C-alpha positions as CSV (number, residue, x, y, z in Angstrom):
1,M,-7.7,22.5,8.0
2,E,-5.7,21.8,4.7
3,Q,-5.9,19.9,2.4
4,N,-3.0,17.3,3.1
5,V,-1.6,13.8,4.4
6,S,1.0,13.1,5.6
7,F,1.0,10.1,7.3
8,V,-1.3,7.0,6.2
9,T,-1.0,4.2,9.7
10,L,-2.9,0.7,9.4
11,A,-2.9,-1.6,12.4
12,T,-0.8,-4.8,11.8
13,V,-1.3,-8.0,13.6
14,D,2.1,-9.7,12.3
15,L,4.7,-7.0,12.3
16,H,7.2,-9.3,11.6
17,A,5.8,-10.4,8.7
18,T,4.9,-7.0,7.2
19,R,9.1,-6.3,7.1
20,A,9.0,-9.4,5.8
21,F,7.8,-8.5,2.6
22,Y,8.0,-4.9,2.2
23,S,12.0,-6.0,3.0
24,A,11.3,-8.7,-0.4
25,L,9.7,-5.6,-2.5
26,G,13.0,-4.1,-1.8
27,W,11.4,-1.3,0.5
28,T,13.8,0.4,3.0
29,P,12.3,1.4,6.7
30,L,12.3,5.3,6.9
31,A,12.2,4.4,11.2
32,D,11.5,0.9,12.5
33,V,11.0,0.3,16.1
34,E,10.9,-3.9,16.8
35,G,8.0,-4.6,18.4
36,E,5.7,-1.7,17.3
37,I,5.8,0.1,14.2
38,I,7.7,0.9,11.3
39,F,7.5,3.8,8.5
40,Y,8.2,3.0,4.9
41,Q,8.5,7.2,2.9
42,A,6.3,5.8,0.5
43,A,6.2,9.7,-1.6
44,P,7.6,13.0,-1.4
45,G,5.9,14.1,2.0
46,L,3.5,10.6,2.5
47,V,4.7,8.0,5.3
48,L,3.0,4.6,5.1
49,G,3.3,2.9,9.0
50,F,2.5,0.0,9.9
51,F,1.9,-0.2,13.6
52,D,1.0,-3.7,15.8
53,A,-2.3,-4.1,16.0
54,E,-1.7,-3.9,19.6
55,K,0.1,-1.0,20.5
56,F,-2.4,0.5,17.6
57,N,-5.7,-0.1,20.0
58,Q,-3.8,1.0,23.1
59,D,-3.3,4.2,21.5
60,L,-6.9,4.6,20.6
61,G,-7.8,3.7,23.5
62,I,-9.8,1.1,22.1
63,S,-10.1,-2.9,23.4
64,G,-10.3,-5.6,21.1
65,R,-9.2,-6.2,17.5
66,G,-10.7,-3.1,15.0
67,R,-11.8,-4.3,11.5
68,L,-11.1,-1.7,8.4
69,D,-13.0,-2.0,5.3
70,G,-13.7,-1.1,1.8
71,V,-9.2,0.4,1.5
72,T,-7.1,-0.2,-0.8
73,L,-3.6,1.6,-1.1
74,A,-2.5,2.0,-5.1
75,Q,0.6,2.4,-7.2
76,N,0.5,3.5,-10.4
77,V,2.8,1.9,-12.8
78,E,4.2,2.7,-16.3
79,S,2.7,-0.2,-18.3
80,P,0.3,-3.7,-17.7
81,E,3.5,-5.1,-18.0
82,E,5.0,-3.3,-15.1
83,V,1.8,-4.4,-13.4
84,T,2.1,-7.8,-13.7
85,A,5.9,-7.7,-12.9
86,T,4.9,-6.0,-9.8
87,V,2.5,-8.8,-8.8
88,T,4.7,-10.8,-9.8
89,A,7.1,-10.0,-7.2
90,M,4.6,-9.6,-4.8
91,A,3.4,-12.5,-4.8
92,S,6.8,-14.3,-4.6
93,A,7.3,-12.0,-1.8
94,G,4.5,-13.4,0.3
95,G,1.3,-11.5,-1.0
96,T,-1.5,-13.1,-2.3
97,V,-3.4,-12.3,-5.3
98,L,-7.1,-11.5,-5.4
99,T,-7.3,-10.3,-8.9
100,S,-5.2,-11.2,-11.5
101,P,-3.8,-8.5,-13.6
102,Q,-6.6,-7.5,-16.7
103,A,-8.3,-5.2,-17.7
104,G,-10.7,-3.3,-15.7
105,A,-14.4,-2.6,-15.4
106,F,-13.8,1.6,-15.4
107,G,-11.6,4.3,-17.0
108,G,-9.5,2.5,-19.0
109,V,-7.6,1.6,-16.3
110,F,-5.1,-2.4,-16.5
111,H,-4.7,-3.2,-12.9
112,A,-4.8,-6.2,-10.1
113,H,-5.3,-6.8,-6.5
114,V,-2.7,-8.0,-3.7
115,A,-3.0,-8.7,0.1
116,D,0.2,-8.1,1.8
117,P,1.0,-11.2,4.9
118,N,-1.9,-8.9,7.2
119,G,-4.7,-8.5,4.3
120,V,-3.8,-5.0,3.4
121,I,-4.9,-4.9,-0.3
122,W,-2.4,-3.1,-2.7
123,E,-4.3,-2.3,-6.2
124,I,-1.5,-2.0,-8.9
125,A,-2.5,0.0,-12.1
126,H,-1.4,0.9,-15.5
127,N,-3.7,4.6,-16.2
128,P,-2.7,6.0,-19.3
129,G,-5.4,8.7,-18.2
130,W,-3.2,9.5,-14.8
131,S,-0.2,11.5,-14.8
132,V,2.1,13.7,-12.3
133,D,3.9,16.9,-12.9
134,A,6.5,18.4,-12.3
135,D,5.7,20.1,-8.7
136,G,3.9,16.5,-8.0
137,K,0.5,17.1,-8.8
138,V,-1.7,14.0,-9.6
139,L,-3.8,15.2,-13.0
140,L,-6.3,12.5,-14.6
141,D,-7.7,13.3,-17.5
142,G,-11.3,13.1,-18.2
């Protein structure tokens, strides 16, 4: 199997709230199927999808509500000030700040955590040891 991820798809119990939240942050859908799924181009070659939870479970052939635990989506930004500005924008768009912008306990990162209206947790971080080269390869110091 090739080491590659093309899609990250998350079940969402409120597709309308998801649409409103990401729209308020300036995200433009790649595709938006009303009542079913919204796709966003998240990075070069990576699509983030939010699938109506009921239809998500139907697609998997399961019933009831599944549980996803211990997962965050992360966006690395250029400065601690950009962390704060992004968290402010997310809160204004309906997100819930879980941890305010602060120095992290690990790796010299400055970060915060915000949950979107469906509970998807985003880490917004500035990590001076993180960079991306011209080919899109992530470089980590250490």
